[in-house]
Biopython code that builds the backbone (N, CA, C, O; Angstrom):
import numpy as np
from Bio.PDB.StructureBuilder import StructureBuilder

atoms = [
    (1, "UNK", "N", (7.531, -12.863, -13.652)),
    (1, "UNK", "CA", (6.867, -13.142, -12.342)),
    (1, "UNK", "C", (6.963, -11.843, -11.481)),
    (1, "UNK", "O", (6.224, -11.581, -10.531)),
    (2, "UNK", "N", (7.992, -11.060, -11.955)),
    (2, "UNK", "CA", (8.279, -9.782, -11.051)),
    (2, "UNK", "C", (7.087, -8.791, -11.335)),
    (2, "UNK", "O", (6.681, -8.053, -10.437)),
    (3, "UNK", "N", (6.566, -8.784, -12.519)),
    (3, "UNK", "CA", (5.446, -7.826, -12.940)),
    (3, "UNK", "C", (4.356, -8.054, -12.123)),
    (3, "UNK", "O", (3.767, -7.081, -11.651)),
    (4, "UNK", "N", (3.954, -9.289, -11.853)),
    (4, "UNK", "CA", (2.670, -9.836, -11.245)),
    (4, "UNK", "C", (2.870, -9.488, -9.663)),
    (4, "UNK", "O", (1.927, -9.164, -8.941)),
    (5, "UNK", "N", (4.214, -9.597, -9.221)),
    (5, "UNK", "CA", (4.153, -9.255, -7.770)),
    (5, "UNK", "C", (3.996, -7.645, -7.561)),
    (5, "UNK", "O", (3.385, -7.214, -6.583)),
    (6, "UNK", "N", (4.528, -6.858, -8.443)),
    (6, "UNK", "CA", (4.493, -5.486, -8.283)),
    (6, "UNK", "C", (3.074, -5.091, -8.351)),
    (6, "UNK", "O", (2.541, -4.371, -7.507)),
    (7, "UNK", "N", (2.429, -5.628, -9.471)),
    (7, "UNK", "CA", (0.951, -5.186, -9.726)),
    (7, "UNK", "C", (-0.091, -5.609, -8.526)),
    (7, "UNK", "O", (-1.064, -4.938, -8.182)),
    (8, "UNK", "N", (0.271, -6.712, -8.032)),
    (8, "UNK", "CA", (-0.533, -7.285, -6.923)),
    (8, "UNK", "C", (-0.179, -6.390, -5.723)),
    (8, "UNK", "O", (-1.104, -6.084, -4.970)),
    (9, "UNK", "N", (1.022, -5.951, -5.471)),
    (9, "UNK", "CA", (1.521, -5.164, -4.153)),
    (9, "UNK", "C", (0.674, -3.785, -4.353)),
    (9, "UNK", "O", (-0.008, -3.407, -3.401)),
    (10, "UNK", "N", (0.691, -3.013, -5.566)),
    (10, "UNK", "CA", (0.023, -1.929, -5.467)),
    (10, "UNK", "C", (-1.358, -1.945, -5.346)),
    (10, "UNK", "O", (-1.978, -1.054, -4.767)),
    (11, "UNK", "N", (-2.006, -3.173, -6.001)),
    (11, "UNK", "CA", (-3.572, -3.253, -5.696)),
    (11, "UNK", "C", (-3.786, -3.544, -4.518)),
    (11, "UNK", "O", (-4.837, -3.060, -4.098)),
    (12, "UNK", "N", (-3.099, -4.270, -3.647)),
    (12, "UNK", "CA", (-3.579, -4.457, -2.292)),
    (12, "UNK", "C", (-3.239, -3.379, -1.461)),
    (12, "UNK", "O", (-3.842, -3.253, -0.395)),
    (13, "UNK", "N", (-2.247, -2.474, -1.830)),
    (13, "UNK", "CA", (-1.845, -1.184, -1.327)),
    (13, "UNK", "C", (-3.284, -0.231, -1.278)),
    (13, "UNK", "O", (-3.645, 0.482, -0.342)),
    (14, "UNK", "N", (-3.815, -0.400, -2.272)),
    (14, "UNK", "CA", (-4.938, 0.622, -2.701)),
    (14, "UNK", "C", (-6.091, 0.126, -1.802)),
    (14, "UNK", "O", (-6.652, 0.886, -1.013)),
    (15, "UNK", "N", (-6.467, -1.330, -1.964)),
    (15, "UNK", "CA", (-7.490, -1.886, -1.050)),
    (15, "UNK", "C", (-7.532, -1.657, 0.285)),
    (15, "UNK", "O", (-8.537, -1.270, 0.882)),
    (16, "UNK", "N", (-6.134, -1.956, 0.932)),
    (16, "UNK", "CA", (-6.138, -1.925, 2.366)),
    (16, "UNK", "C", (-6.300, -0.424, 2.617)),
    (16, "UNK", "O", (-7.108, -0.133, 3.499)),
    (17, "UNK", "N", (-5.696, 0.543, 2.018)),
    (17, "UNK", "CA", (-5.945, 1.852, 2.369)),
    (17, "UNK", "C", (-7.314, 2.434, 2.200)),
    (17, "UNK", "O", (-7.783, 3.324, 2.909)),
    (18, "UNK", "N", (-7.919, 1.837, 1.181)),
    (18, "UNK", "CA", (-9.475, 2.087, 1.099)),
    (18, "UNK", "C", (-10.207, 1.543, 2.360)),
    (18, "UNK", "O", (-11.062, 2.304, 2.813)),
    (19, "UNK", "N", (-10.046, 0.508, 2.925)),
    (19, "UNK", "CA", (-10.796, 0.033, 3.729)),
    (19, "UNK", "C", (-10.284, 0.454, 5.350)),
    (19, "UNK", "O", (-10.944, 0.170, 6.350)),
    (20, "UNK", "N", (-9.132, 1.097, 5.365)),
    (20, "UNK", "CA", (-8.551, 1.721, 6.414)),
    (20, "UNK", "C", (-9.328, 2.813, 6.865)),
    (20, "UNK", "O", (-9.370, 3.104, 8.060)),
    (21, "UNK", "N", (-9.986, 3.479, 5.940)),
    (21, "UNK", "CA", (-10.785, 4.782, 6.246)),
    (21, "UNK", "C", (-12.159, 4.593, 6.979)),
    (21, "UNK", "O", (-12.851, 5.513, 7.413)),
    (22, "UNK", "N", (-12.462, 3.173, 7.052)),
    (22, "UNK", "CA", (-13.940, 3.085, 7.584)),
    (22, "UNK", "C", (-13.783, 2.926, 9.122)),
    (22, "UNK", "O", (-12.815, 2.300, 9.553)),
    (23, "UNK", "N", (-14.641, 3.435, 9.915)),
    (23, "UNK", "CA", (-14.755, 3.238, 11.225)),
    (23, "UNK", "C", (-15.821, 2.542, 11.700)),
    (23, "UNK", "O", (-16.904, 2.872, 11.217)),
    (24, "UNK", "N", (-15.824, 1.583, 12.592)),
    (24, "UNK", "CA", (-17.007, 0.840, 13.116)),
    (24, "UNK", "C", (-17.056, 0.769, 14.638)),
    (24, "UNK", "O", (-16.113, 0.981, 15.400)),
    (25, "UNK", "N", (-18.257, 0.449, 14.946)),
    (25, "UNK", "CA", (-18.637, 0.278, 16.413)),
    (25, "UNK", "C", (-18.913, -1.148, 16.589)),
    (25, "UNK", "O", (-19.957, -1.584, 16.104)),
    (26, "UNK", "N", (-18.009, -2.049, 17.306)),
    (26, "UNK", "CA", (-18.380, -3.469, 17.273)),
    (26, "UNK", "C", (-18.530, -4.050, 18.840)),
    (26, "UNK", "O", (-17.877, -4.982, 19.311)),
    (27, "UNK", "N", (-19.379, -3.398, 19.405)),
    (27, "UNK", "CA", (-19.776, -3.674, 20.728)),
    (27, "UNK", "C", (-20.608, -4.965, 20.428)),
    (27, "UNK", "O", (-20.074, -6.044, 20.683)),
    (28, "UNK", "N", (-21.844, -4.944, 19.920)),
    (28, "UNK", "CA", (-22.636, -6.073, 19.586)),
    (28, "UNK", "C", (-22.745, -6.598, 18.217)),
    (28, "UNK", "O", (-22.872, -7.803, 17.995)),
    (29, "UNK", "N", (-22.699, -5.736, 17.335)),
    (29, "UNK", "CA", (-22.729, -5.835, 15.969)),
    (29, "UNK", "C", (-21.889, -5.018, 15.150)),
    (29, "UNK", "O", (-21.645, -3.883, 15.558)),
    (30, "UNK", "N", (-21.412, -5.395, 14.084)),
    (30, "UNK", "CA", (-20.573, -4.367, 13.282)),
    (30, "UNK", "C", (-21.499, -3.249, 12.827)),
    (30, "UNK", "O", (-22.442, -3.530, 12.086)),
    (31, "UNK", "N", (-21.309, -2.126, 13.183)),
    (31, "UNK", "CA", (-22.199, -0.945, 12.665)),
    (31, "UNK", "C", (-21.192, 0.026, 12.105)),
    (31, "UNK", "O", (-20.444, 0.572, 12.916)),
    (32, "UNK", "N", (-21.086, 0.283, 10.954)),
    (32, "UNK", "CA", (-20.352, 1.144, 10.151)),
    (32, "UNK", "C", (-20.772, 2.575, 10.558)),
    (32, "UNK", "O", (-21.939, 2.902, 10.338)),
    (33, "UNK", "N", (-19.877, 3.508, 11.166)),
    (33, "UNK", "CA", (-20.122, 4.802, 11.542)),
    (33, "UNK", "C", (-19.921, 5.654, 10.483)),
    (33, "UNK", "O", (-20.845, 6.270, 9.951)),
    (34, "UNK", "N", (-18.552, 5.742, 10.079)),
    (34, "UNK", "CA", (-18.234, 6.765, 9.050)),
    (34, "UNK", "C", (-17.139, 6.366, 8.063)),
    (34, "UNK", "O", (-16.722, 5.208, 8.039)),
    (35, "UNK", "N", (-16.668, 7.318, 7.244)),
    (35, "UNK", "CA", (-15.630, 6.860, 6.384)),
    (35, "UNK", "C", (-14.771, 8.180, 6.365)),
    (35, "UNK", "O", (-15.377, 9.227, 6.139)),
    (36, "UNK", "N", (-13.611, 8.216, 6.552)),
    (36, "UNK", "CA", (-12.507, 9.108, 6.689)),
    (36, "UNK", "C", (-11.739, 9.229, 5.536)),
    (36, "UNK", "O", (-10.954, 8.293, 5.382)),
    (37, "UNK", "N", (-11.721, 10.033, 4.733)),
    (37, "UNK", "CA", (-10.667, 9.964, 3.432)),
    (37, "UNK", "C", (-9.358, 10.475, 3.899)),
    (37, "UNK", "O", (-8.414, 10.207, 3.156)),
    (38, "UNK", "N", (-9.116, 11.105, 4.894)),
    (38, "UNK", "CA", (-8.021, 11.569, 5.422)),
    (38, "UNK", "C", (-7.157, 10.324, 6.073)),
    (38, "UNK", "O", (-5.929, 10.268, 6.014)),
    (39, "UNK", "N", (-7.913, 9.433, 6.641)),
    (39, "UNK", "CA", (-7.159, 8.352, 7.199)),
    (39, "UNK", "C", (-6.854, 7.406, 6.220)),
    (39, "UNK", "O", (-5.868, 6.699, 6.427)),
    (40, "UNK", "N", (-7.604, 7.221, 5.026)),
    (40, "UNK", "CA", (-7.082, 6.442, 3.902)),
    (40, "UNK", "C", (-5.980, 7.043, 3.337)),
    (40, "UNK", "O", (-4.937, 6.401, 3.217)),
    (41, "UNK", "N", (-6.075, 8.314, 2.933)),
    (41, "UNK", "CA", (-4.726, 9.124, 2.349)),
    (41, "UNK", "C", (-3.713, 8.670, 3.290)),
    (41, "UNK", "O", (-2.902, 7.875, 2.815)),
    (42, "UNK", "N", (-3.576, 8.972, 4.453)),
    (42, "UNK", "CA", (-2.320, 8.719, 5.374)),
    (42, "UNK", "C", (-2.004, 7.254, 5.463)),
    (42, "UNK", "O", (-0.843, 6.893, 5.656)),
    (43, "UNK", "N", (-3.031, 6.354, 5.324)),
    (43, "UNK", "CA", (-2.664, 4.999, 5.179)),
    (43, "UNK", "C", (-1.932, 4.471, 3.972)),
    (43, "UNK", "O", (-1.088, 3.575, 3.999)),
    (44, "UNK", "N", (-2.424, 5.243, 2.728)),
    (44, "UNK", "CA", (-1.880, 4.962, 1.454)),
    (44, "UNK", "C", (-0.354, 5.383, 1.400)),
    (44, "UNK", "O", (0.541, 4.672, 0.942)),
    (45, "UNK", "N", (-0.188, 6.721, 1.970)),
    (45, "UNK", "CA", (1.108, 7.313, 1.913)),
    (45, "UNK", "C", (2.098, 6.485, 2.530)),
    (45, "UNK", "O", (3.126, 6.185, 1.924)),
    (46, "UNK", "N", (1.829, 6.046, 3.841)),
    (46, "UNK", "CA", (2.470, 5.257, 4.814)),
    (46, "UNK", "C", (2.841, 3.993, 4.159)),
    (46, "UNK", "O", (4.030, 3.674, 4.171)),
    (47, "UNK", "N", (1.930, 3.195, 3.561)),
    (47, "UNK", "CA", (2.162, 1.895, 3.099)),
    (47, "UNK", "C", (2.826, 1.917, 1.541)),
    (47, "UNK", "O", (3.459, 0.976, 1.063)),
    (48, "UNK", "N", (2.542, 3.201, 0.854)),
    (48, "UNK", "CA", (3.559, 3.359, -0.208)),
    (48, "UNK", "C", (4.970, 3.496, 0.040)),
    (48, "UNK", "O", (5.835, 2.956, -0.650)),
    (49, "UNK", "N", (5.213, 4.319, 1.162)),
    (49, "UNK", "CA", (6.562, 4.555, 1.673)),
    (49, "UNK", "C", (7.198, 3.198, 1.995)),
    (49, "UNK", "O", (8.293, 2.926, 1.503)),
    (50, "UNK", "N", (6.580, 2.358, 2.778)),
    (50, "UNK", "CA", (7.197, 0.928, 3.168)),
    (50, "UNK", "C", (7.421, 0.135, 1.971)),
    (50, "UNK", "O", (8.485, -0.466, 1.822)),
    (51, "UNK", "N", (6.382, 0.087, 1.009)),
    (51, "UNK", "CA", (6.752, -0.605, -0.153)),
    (51, "UNK", "C", (7.907, -0.169, -0.864)),
    (51, "UNK", "O", (8.714, -1.010, -1.260)),
    (52, "UNK", "N", (8.089, 1.105, -1.083)),
    (52, "UNK", "CA", (9.273, 1.757, -1.623)),
    (52, "UNK", "C", (10.515, 1.464, -1.030)),
    (52, "UNK", "O", (11.552, 1.096, -1.582)),
    (53, "UNK", "N", (10.291, 1.668, 0.140)),
    (53, "UNK", "CA", (11.809, 1.186, 0.926)),
    (53, "UNK", "C", (12.303, -0.272, 0.770)),
    (53, "UNK", "O", (13.472, -0.632, 0.630)),
    (54, "UNK", "N", (10.914, -1.236, 0.833)),
    (54, "UNK", "CA", (11.291, -2.574, 0.631)),
    (54, "UNK", "C", (11.689, -2.923, -0.845)),
    (54, "UNK", "O", (12.415, -3.893, -1.067)),
    (55, "UNK", "N", (11.282, -2.249, -1.696)),
    (55, "UNK", "CA", (12.035, -2.524, -3.244)),
    (55, "UNK", "C", (12.955, -1.652, -3.573)),
    (55, "UNK", "O", (13.299, -1.588, -4.753)),
    (56, "UNK", "N", (13.537, -0.813, -2.611)),
    (56, "UNK", "CA", (14.744, -0.211, -2.943)),
    (56, "UNK", "C", (15.928, -0.991, -3.516)),
    (56, "UNK", "O", (16.499, -0.647, -4.551)),
    (57, "UNK", "N", (16.303, -2.176, -2.710)),
    (57, "UNK", "CA", (17.374, -2.863, -3.170)),
    (57, "UNK", "C", (17.309, -3.270, -4.617)),
    (57, "UNK", "O", (18.296, -3.201, -5.350)),
    (58, "UNK", "N", (15.981, -3.751, -5.065)),
    (58, "UNK", "CA", (15.841, -4.130, -6.340)),
    (58, "UNK", "C", (16.079, -3.056, -7.380)),
    (58, "UNK", "O", (16.727, -3.243, -8.409)),
    (59, "UNK", "N", (15.477, -1.862, -7.016)),
    (59, "UNK", "CA", (15.732, -0.757, -7.796)),
    (59, "UNK", "C", (17.149, -0.190, -7.979)),
    (59, "UNK", "O", (17.454, 0.470, -8.973)),
    (60, "UNK", "N", (17.953, -0.457, -7.034)),
    (60, "UNK", "CA", (19.290, -0.167, -7.016)),
    (60, "UNK", "C", (20.158, -1.342, -7.925)),
    (60, "UNK", "O", (21.045, -1.075, -8.734)),
    (61, "UNK", "N", (19.778, -2.389, -7.655)),
    (61, "UNK", "CA", (20.373, -3.318, -8.638)),
    (61, "UNK", "C", (20.051, -3.176, -10.110)),
    (61, "UNK", "O", (20.873, -3.522, -10.959)),
    (62, "UNK", "N", (18.905, -2.689, -10.415)),
    (62, "UNK", "CA", (18.432, -2.374, -11.832)),
    (62, "UNK", "C", (19.149, -1.388, -12.362)),
    (62, "UNK", "O", (19.472, -1.449, -13.548)),
    (63, "UNK", "N", (19.538, -0.243, -11.503)),
    (63, "UNK", "CA", (20.168, 0.838, -12.012)),
    (63, "UNK", "C", (21.605, 0.608, -12.380)),
    (63, "UNK", "O", (22.181, 1.184, -13.303)),
    (64, "UNK", "N", (22.188, -0.376, -11.494)),
    (64, "UNK", "CA", (23.715, -0.886, -11.580)),
    (64, "UNK", "C", (23.620, -1.517, -12.787)),
    (64, "UNK", "O", (24.415, -1.114, -13.637)),
    (65, "UNK", "N", (22.709, -2.586, -13.173)),
    (65, "UNK", "CA", (22.649, -3.368, -14.436)),
    (65, "UNK", "C", (22.700, -2.536, -15.642)),
    (65, "UNK", "O", (23.391, -2.792, -16.629)),
    (66, "UNK", "N", (21.825, -1.392, -15.485)),
    (66, "UNK", "CA", (21.547, -0.607, -16.804)),
    (66, "UNK", "C", (22.869, 0.156, -16.932)),
    (66, "UNK", "O", (23.285, 0.325, -18.079)),
    (67, "UNK", "N", (23.614, 0.659, -15.867)),
    (67, "UNK", "CA", (24.809, 1.337, -16.133)),
    (67, "UNK", "C", (26.059, 0.463, -16.752)),
    (67, "UNK", "O", (27.006, 0.951, -17.368)),
    (68, "UNK", "N", (25.897, -0.694, -16.509)),
    (68, "UNK", "CA", (26.975, -1.620, -17.148)),
    (68, "UNK", "C", (26.698, -1.831, -18.699)),
    (68, "UNK", "O", (27.549, -2.061, -19.560)),
    (69, "UNK", "N", (25.524, -1.723, -18.846)),
    (69, "UNK", "CA", (25.373, -1.813, -20.376)),
    (69, "UNK", "C", (25.719, -0.861, -21.126)),
    (69, "UNK", "O", (25.588, -0.958, -22.347)),
]
sb = StructureBuilder()
sb.init_structure("model")
sb.init_model(0)
sb.init_chain("A")
sb.init_seg("    ")
for serial, (resi, resn, name, xyz) in enumerate(atoms, 1):
    if name == "N":
        sb.init_residue(resn, " ", resi, " ")
    sb.init_atom(name, np.array(xyz, "f"), 0.0, 1.0, " ", f" {name:<3s}", serial, name[0])
structure = sb.get_structure()
């Protein structure tokens, strides 16, 4: 089950960062104005860092278990 969670997390990371690059005007109707790849990359890097920090305890535990073998 851990592999499904990891795969889903990275897929959601890519999807969220892709949609984060769009800008829109929402006065009366949703009007897509532009797409900013820089904002998508910045969002991807930030979310990847958060995901790595959150998975750090699991990574440390797996290294300790490998060392014991």
